[in-house]
N, C-alpha and C positions, 0 to 999 in steps of 0.2 A: 270692504269687498277684495280690495288692491291687495293686500298682504295674503290673502288666501288664494288669489289668482296667483300672485308669483310664486308661492309654495307649493301650490300643485305642479305648476310649469317646471320648478326646479326637483320634483319627484320625479316627472314624467320624463325628464330630459336625461339621452343618454350622455353621461360624464366620459370625459375624455381618458379619464383611468378608471378601468372598470373594477378594481379594487374597492371604488367607495361606493359602488351599487350592491358588491357582495358582503360589505359590512352591514350596509343598509338591510340586506334581505338576513342575514344572520342575527341583526337586531330584531327582528320581527318575528323569525324564528324562534329567538332565546325566549321573547314574551310569550309567545303560543304555548312554548313548551314549560316554561315556569306555571303560567296559568292553568294550563292544564293537570301538572302534577299538584299543585295548591289544593284545586277543586277536588280532587280523586282523593289525595290524601285526608283532607278535611270530610269530606263524604263518609271515608270508610272510618275516622274518629267516631264521628256522629252515630254511623251505624252499629259500630261495636258498643259504643257506649249506651246506646239506647236498645241493643239486643239485650247486653249485659245485664242492665235496669228491670227489662222485661222479665228473664229468667229469674231474677232474684227475687220480684215482685211477684211471680207465678207461684213460687212455693211460699214466701213469706207476706204477710200483709202490709198494707201500706201505713198501718199505725198500730202501736202496741200499746195497750195499757194496762197498769199494774198498779196493785195496791200496795202501798209503803209498808213493809215489816213482814210481808208473809203473803201466802195464797189467799184466794177471795173464797170464802163461801157462799154467799148468795151471790154467784156468778151469772143467773140467769135474770135476777132484778136488775143486775148491773146493766147486762147485753140490753135489755129493753129500754133503758133510760139513754144508754150510748145512741141506741137507733134513732132518737127525738132529737139528736144533734143535726143541725144543719149541716149539710156536707157528708153524711154518712149515709152509705148506700147498703151496708151489710155487717154484719159481726157475729162473731164464733167464738166461744170459750176452747183454752186451749190447757195441754198440760206437756210440758218437756221433762224429760229424763235422759240420763247416760245409763246406758244397760248393754248387757252383750247379747249377742246372740249367737247358737251354735247348733249345726246339724252335724250329719254322719262325717261330712267332707272338711269339718273345721268350725272355728268361729270369728267372731269380729264385733269391735265395740263400735257401737250405734247411738243415734239418737232417738229415742223412742217417743214420737210424737202423738198426744191424746188429741183426738176431734169430734167433733158432732158432725155426723155425716150430712147431716139436711142444710145445716147453716153453714157449713165450711164450703160448701158448693157456690155460697155467694160471695167467699172472701179468696179462697185460693184456688189455682188452677189445677188442681190435682185430678179432678174429673177428666179434663180434655187431656192430662198427660199419661192415662192409663193404657197401657199396651195388652195387659191381659186383666180382666174383671171389671168392676166399677167401684166408685169408693162406698154405694150403700150395701157393698156385701160388708162392710165394717159391722154394720147396725143388724145384719142376721144373727137371729140365735139359733145356737149349736152346743154340740158337747164341747167344741174347744172354741176359745175366741179367735177371731179372724186377726190375721195380719198382713198389710201390704207392703211390699219391699220395693226398695230401688233397683232399677236393672242391673247394674254394676254389684251392689250387694247381694242379689240374687245368683248371680253368675259365680261370686266368690264363694258363697255358701253350697252352690251346685245344689240349688232346689228350684221348684217350679210350682205352679197354683196345684193345689191338692195335696202338698207334701208338708209334714210337720217339721216345726223347728222348737227348740227350747229358748226361753228368753232367763236369762240369769241377773238379778239384780243384785248389787252390793250392799243395798242399804237394807239387809235382812235384820231379824232381831236379834239381840244383844243378849249372850249366854256366858256362862263362868269361862266356857272355851272359845271366846270371840265373837264374832260377827257370823251368823249362819247366813250365807246368800240364798234368796227365795228364787225359787226356780218354777217357771210354767210355761205348759207345752202349749204352742200356738198352732194354727193351720194357715196356710200362705194362702189367701184369696184373690190375690192380683200382685200386678208389677207394673210400675209408673216408669219414666224416662221424662227428665226436665231437659236433659241435653248437656246440663253441668255435672262434671264426675264427682264432684264434692259432694252434691246431694245425693246422686243414683248410687254413691257408693256409702255412704253413711247415714242415710234416713229410712225410717220404717213409721208406719203409721197403725196406730190400733182405735178403736171408738175409744171415748171419753170414759165412759162407764168401765170398761175392760182394764184401760190405765190405771185408773183410778184404782179398783181393785187389787191389781199386779204390784201397785206400789206402796199399796195400804194407805192410800189418802181417800177420807170418807166426804165424800161429795163437794169437793173442793176443785178450784182450778187455779193456775198459776198466773192466767191472765187473760183478755179480752183481743182478740185480732179483728181489726177494723178495715174497712176498705173504703174507699172513695170513689165518684164516678170518673173516668177518665181525663174528663176536662177539667178537673179539679186535682189531677197527679200532681201538677207542681206547686199546688197550694194545700198540699196536705197539711204542711206547718199550723196553717192558720186552724184547719179542721182541729188538729191536736189540739191548739190553744184553748179551742171552745169547749172541747172535751173537758180537759183539765179542769177549765173554770165552772164547768157545771158539775162535776164531780166532786171539786172541794181539794183541799191541800193532802187528802189520805190518798190520794192517787196520782200517778204520775202517767201522761201519755207522750210516747216517744214516735216521730214520723221517721218513715224510709230515708228520708233525706240525711236527718241526723243520725240514724244508726250506720248509715254507708258514708257518712261525709269525707270520711279520710280516701277513701277508693275514688269516690267522683271527682275531688278534689284533684287526685295525682291525675286520673285521666285528663282533667281540664287545664292542668300544667303541662302535660303532653301535648296536647293539642296546640296550643300557645307556642310552645319550644318548636314543634315540627313547622307550624305556619312560618316561624321565624326562619328556620334553615330551608324551608324552599322559596321563600321571598330572595335567598341569596342568588338565585338563577335568575329572577327577574333584574337583580341589580346589576349581576354580570351583563345582560342583554343592554341594561340603561348603560352601563360605562361604554359599551359598544357603539350606542346612539349617540354618545358625547365624540367618540373618535370619527363616526361617519360625518356628523354637522362640522366637526372643525375643520376636516378635510374638505367638505364642501365650501365652507366660507372661505378656505384658502385657495379653492378653485375658482371661485364667483368673486372673488376680492374686485377684480376688475369692474363687473357688473354691479356691484354693490357701491362702488365709487363713483360710476356713472349714474346710479338711482339717486346718491345723496348730492351728486353735482345739480341734478335736475331739480332739486328740492325736499326729496324724501326725506322725512326726518329720522334721528336714529332710534324713534320709539317704534316707529314703522317697521324699519328693517328690523329689529329686533322680533318684532311679531312676525314676520316672515319666516324665521328659523323657529321662532317657537311655535307655529302652526305646522311647520313641517314635521316638528319632533311630534307634537300631539295627532297628526296622523298616522305615523308609525304605533304610536301609543295604541291609539284605537283599532287599527287594524288588528295588531297583535293580540290585544284584550277580547276583540269579537271572536276573531278564530279559537282563541284559547278557551275562551267560555265556551262555544259550540262545540269545540273537540273535548272538552272536559265533560260538558254534560251528557254528550254523545257516548262517551267512555263509560260513565257512570250507567247509563242506560244499559250497555249492553253488559256490563258486570252484573247488574242487579237483573238482567232478566235471562241471561242463558248461566249463571252461575258458575261458571267452568273453573273456578278457583276455588278447590276445597281446603279446609283445614282440617287438623287432627282434633276428634271430638275428645279425646284424652287430654287436650292440653287448653283447649278455646271451648267456650259456652255455646258455640254456634259451628254446624259443619261447611258453610261458605262464606265466602266473604263478604260481610255485612255491607249493606251501602245505603246511606240516606243523606239527600241533598236537601240543606237548608239554605232558602233562599238568603237569609242574613248572610252565611257564608260567600255565597258567590259574589253579593253585593261589595263586602268587604273586600276580598279578591280583586273584583275589578277595580275598584275605587283605589285600593291602595298601588295596583299597577300602574293606573294613570297617573298618580301622584307621584311615585318614585320616577315615571320616566319622563314626567314634564319638567321635575326639578334637575334631572340630568339635562334639559336642553338651556337652563339658563346661562350656564356659561358659553356653549357655543354662539347662543343667541346675543350675549353681550359682547363676544369677541367680535362678532360683526357689525353689530350697532356702532363700535369703536374704530371702523376702517375710515382713514384719513384718505379723500379724494384727491388732494393735492400730493400725498407722499405716492399713491399708487397709479396716479394719472401721469405722473413728472417725468 
């Protein structure tokens, strides 16, 4: 208790040189600002990563199952077998094809995606992303097949619901004159928006049966899209492994982490780099603590000499200044954590920082505070600050009473 008592007395006491108190205040302020910056930056990175992941998984499934060597003919039986695997919550067959859409206003190359509306609702988020129409419209019978377009794609083609467009496939029949493109007219039955420009400008949906007819594929699918419960999302690789084991070597199952590993690895590396960059603010504050404590040691050298002459050991003197730095570290960290969490709450609640939708996959600054990030920031701050107190504490313990009091 004695080292704590003296440390607090030194902190509360008015120094003969106000400059020392100013440096101490700057040290606490520097720690506070550094902690706030770290918490907000990490929260933005976590929010952006999770937001991008949710956007990607809203359009794509958690797991894709494909047959080695070609399309799947008995895809309905395969789908039922996949649904029996532990951890699978939904499955739907799909077709993908590169094609061209054209209207009176022009044309655009797109990815045509054939889906089963009934089973696709359990796997992808298209039903929740519809601006006009619904996913069930794909299965409605009519003179023309229905098609759903992305918002930006519809704007580029200048079409809306109820208008006709033409699908042009480059994989038409081969004749002596060359390949004759296959052309089919479709009716726009819906428009969706994912929030990601790449998807909204390059993706179109048709029913699986109509896509098979247009592509000239007889009752086959390119693969099965699989979804897992939200609690199993980060263990999708394990579910994919169980699917591959059950289906055998003729099939391959790829989870979302494998398909997007480069993207999320880059985000993780950037997050670590930003943490190191922001930690330099705390390091600067720690250097200020060294300066402040060294000046206190110089000012209090006579008091330290008297304490040592009265029997106080060098270890206790070292503890006094160590505790003094600890108080500064804890005070700056607590204020910084409170300020950081408060700022994150304001940014999350009022969302007054808007982002351009054609550049970012979300319209406002995403915020997600992870308790582990806050704990790492607080722990790292206190550790860096305490390391900064070691030299001044040792300097104080090295004071020789005979030299100072002579």
